[in-house]
C-alpha positions as CSV (number, residue, x, y, z in Angstrom):
1,M,10.9,-14.6,-11.5
2,M,13.7,-14.6,-9.0
3,P,13.9,-17.9,-7.1
4,N,16.1,-18.1,-4.0
5,T,16.5,-14.3,-3.8
6,T,16.8,-12.8,-0.4
7,F,15.1,-9.5,0.3
8,T,15.4,-7.3,3.4
9,L,12.3,-5.5,4.7
10,R,12.9,-2.4,6.7
11,P,11.2,0.9,7.6
12,M,10.9,3.4,4.8
13,L,13.2,6.5,5.2
14,A,13.0,9.9,3.6
15,D,16.3,9.1,1.9
16,D,14.4,6.3,0.0
17,L,12.2,8.8,-1.8
18,P,14.1,8.8,-5.1
19,A,14.0,5.0,-5.3
20,I,10.4,4.9,-4.3
21,L,9.4,7.4,-7.0
22,A,11.5,5.3,-9.5
23,V,9.6,2.1,-8.5
24,Q,6.3,3.9,-8.7
25,R,7.1,5.1,-12.3
26,Q,7.9,1.5,-13.3
27,C,4.6,0.1,-11.8
28,Y,1.9,2.6,-12.4
29,L,0.2,4.5,-15.2
30,P,1.6,8.1,-15.4
31,E,-1.6,9.6,-14.1
32,M,-1.3,7.5,-11.0
33,N,2.2,8.7,-10.0
34,E,2.1,10.7,-6.8
35,D,4.8,13.4,-6.3
36,G,7.6,13.7,-3.8
37,A,5.9,16.3,-1.6
38,T,2.9,14.0,-1.2
39,W,5.2,11.1,-0.3
40,C,7.1,13.2,2.3
41,G,3.8,14.2,3.9
42,R,2.7,10.6,4.1
43,L,5.9,9.4,5.6
44,A,5.7,12.2,8.2
45,A,2.1,11.3,9.0
46,A,2.7,7.5,9.6
47,P,6.4,6.7,9.7
48,D,5.9,3.5,11.6
49,F,3.6,2.1,8.8
50,A,5.8,2.4,5.7
51,W,8.3,-0.2,4.6
52,V,10.6,-1.0,1.7
53,G,12.0,-4.2,0.4
54,E,15.5,-4.2,-0.8
55,R,18.0,-6.6,-2.4
56,D,21.7,-5.9,-2.2
57,G,21.0,-2.4,-0.8
58,S,18.7,-1.3,-3.6
59,V,15.0,-0.6,-3.0
60,C,12.9,-2.8,-5.3
61,A,9.5,-2.5,-3.5
62,Y,7.6,-0.4,-1.0
63,L,4.4,-0.4,1.0
64,A,2.8,2.7,2.5
65,T,0.0,2.2,5.0
66,Y,-1.6,4.1,7.9
67,P,-4.1,3.6,10.7
68,S,-7.6,4.6,9.4
69,Q,-11.2,3.7,9.7
70,Q,-13.0,1.0,7.7
71,G,-14.8,2.5,4.7
72,K,-12.7,5.7,4.6
73,I,-11.0,5.8,1.2
74,T,-7.9,8.0,0.5
75,P,-8.3,9.6,-2.9
76,L,-5.4,9.5,-5.3
77,G,-2.9,12.1,-4.3
78,G,-4.7,12.5,-0.9
79,D,-3.0,13.0,2.4
80,F,-2.7,10.3,5.1
81,I,-4.9,11.4,8.0
82,V,-4.2,9.0,10.8
83,A,-7.5,8.2,12.6
84,E,-7.6,8.7,16.4
85,A,-10.1,5.8,16.6
86,A,-8.5,3.6,14.0
87,D,-10.1,0.2,13.4
88,C,-8.1,-0.8,10.3
89,L,-4.8,-0.4,8.5
90,Y,-5.3,1.3,5.1
91,F,-2.9,0.0,2.5
92,H,-2.5,3.0,0.2
93,D,0.3,1.8,-2.1
94,L,2.2,-1.4,-2.7
95,A,4.6,-1.5,-5.7
96,V,7.2,-4.1,-6.7
97,A,9.6,-3.2,-9.4
98,P,9.3,-5.4,-12.5
99,A,12.8,-6.8,-11.8
100,A,11.5,-8.3,-8.5
101,A,8.0,-9.4,-9.9
102,G,7.1,-13.0,-9.0
103,S,9.6,-13.2,-6.2
104,G,7.0,-13.1,-3.3
105,L,8.3,-9.8,-2.1
106,G,4.8,-8.2,-2.4
107,A,3.3,-10.9,-0.2
108,Q,6.1,-10.5,2.3
109,L,5.4,-6.8,2.6
110,V,1.6,-7.5,3.0
111,G,2.4,-10.1,5.8
112,H,4.7,-7.6,7.5
113,A,2.0,-4.9,7.5
114,L,-0.7,-7.3,8.7
115,A,1.6,-8.2,11.7
116,A,2.1,-4.5,12.4
117,A,-1.7,-4.0,12.3
118,R,-2.3,-6.8,14.8
119,Q,0.3,-5.4,17.1
120,Q,-1.6,-2.1,17.1
121,G,-4.9,-3.9,17.7
122,L,-6.3,-3.1,14.3
123,A,-8.6,-6.0,13.3
124,Q,-9.1,-5.1,9.6
125,A,-7.0,-4.0,6.6
126,A,-8.4,-2.1,3.7
127,L,-7.2,-0.9,0.3
128,V,-8.1,0.3,-3.2
129,C,-7.1,-2.2,-5.8
130,V,-6.0,-0.7,-9.1
131,Q,-4.7,-1.9,-12.5
132,Q,-4.4,-5.7,-12.8
133,A,-3.8,-6.4,-9.0
134,F,-7.2,-7.9,-8.1
135,A,-6.0,-11.6,-8.2
136,F,-3.0,-10.7,-6.1
137,W,-5.1,-9.0,-3.4
138,Q,-7.6,-11.9,-3.5
139,R,-4.8,-14.4,-2.9
140,N,-3.8,-12.3,0.1
141,G,-7.2,-12.6,1.6
142,F,-8.8,-9.3,0.6
143,V,-12.5,-9.3,-0.5
144,E,-14.1,-6.6,-2.6
145,Q,-16.6,-4.4,-0.8
146,T,-19.3,-2.8,-2.9
147,A,-21.5,-1.1,-0.2
148,L,-19.7,2.3,-0.1
149,T,-20.8,5.7,1.2
150,A,-21.1,8.6,-1.3
151,A,-17.8,9.9,0.0
152,G,-16.2,6.5,-0.5
153,Q,-17.5,6.3,-4.0
154,A,-16.2,9.8,-4.8
155,A,-12.8,8.9,-3.5
156,L,-12.7,5.7,-5.4
157,A,-13.6,7.6,-8.6
158,T,-10.3,9.5,-8.3
159,Y,-8.4,6.4,-9.5
160,P,-8.2,5.4,-13.1
161,G,-10.6,2.4,-13.4
162,P,-11.3,-0.1,-12.6
163,A,-10.7,0.6,-8.9
164,R,-12.1,-1.6,-6.1
165,Y,-12.3,-1.1,-2.4
166,M,-11.2,-4.3,-0.6
167,L,-11.1,-5.5,3.0
168,R,-9.8,-8.4,5.1
169,S,-9.3,-9.4,8.7
170,T,-5.7,-9.0,10.0
171,A,-6.0,-12.4,11.8
């Protein structure tokens, strides 16, 4: 835990990619790591919806989101396809390096993204919860959704389990 630590949130840049991939490797199972080309495509698709948290100039967390539609689940390794008629902000990936765990940085990034969603008129936020993050997402107002389409179930199945689709209001 890192009490009294100051973090800076800022837009994600292409130059951050090596640090993002390093944080990803620290946080996820190897089969969940997504490659640099995938990340470049995502940043190009939704540059205004990706942020990093840094301390002393070093990236120690990131959040990649994009405007989407409720119920549409991005498969692991899938492209960000920004919806023309978006009704939610899809949180694809939040990771906080172990050195910053317990600092509140993850919740700061979530709050920042929810504010961006409200500014864009997006009333909902959605995500796929993986690994041991269920309690974190519940604390941040997300609720598991079990009524999924066949396409949603298939996309959810691309994640090593358990994987859960979750939703919350941006209000």
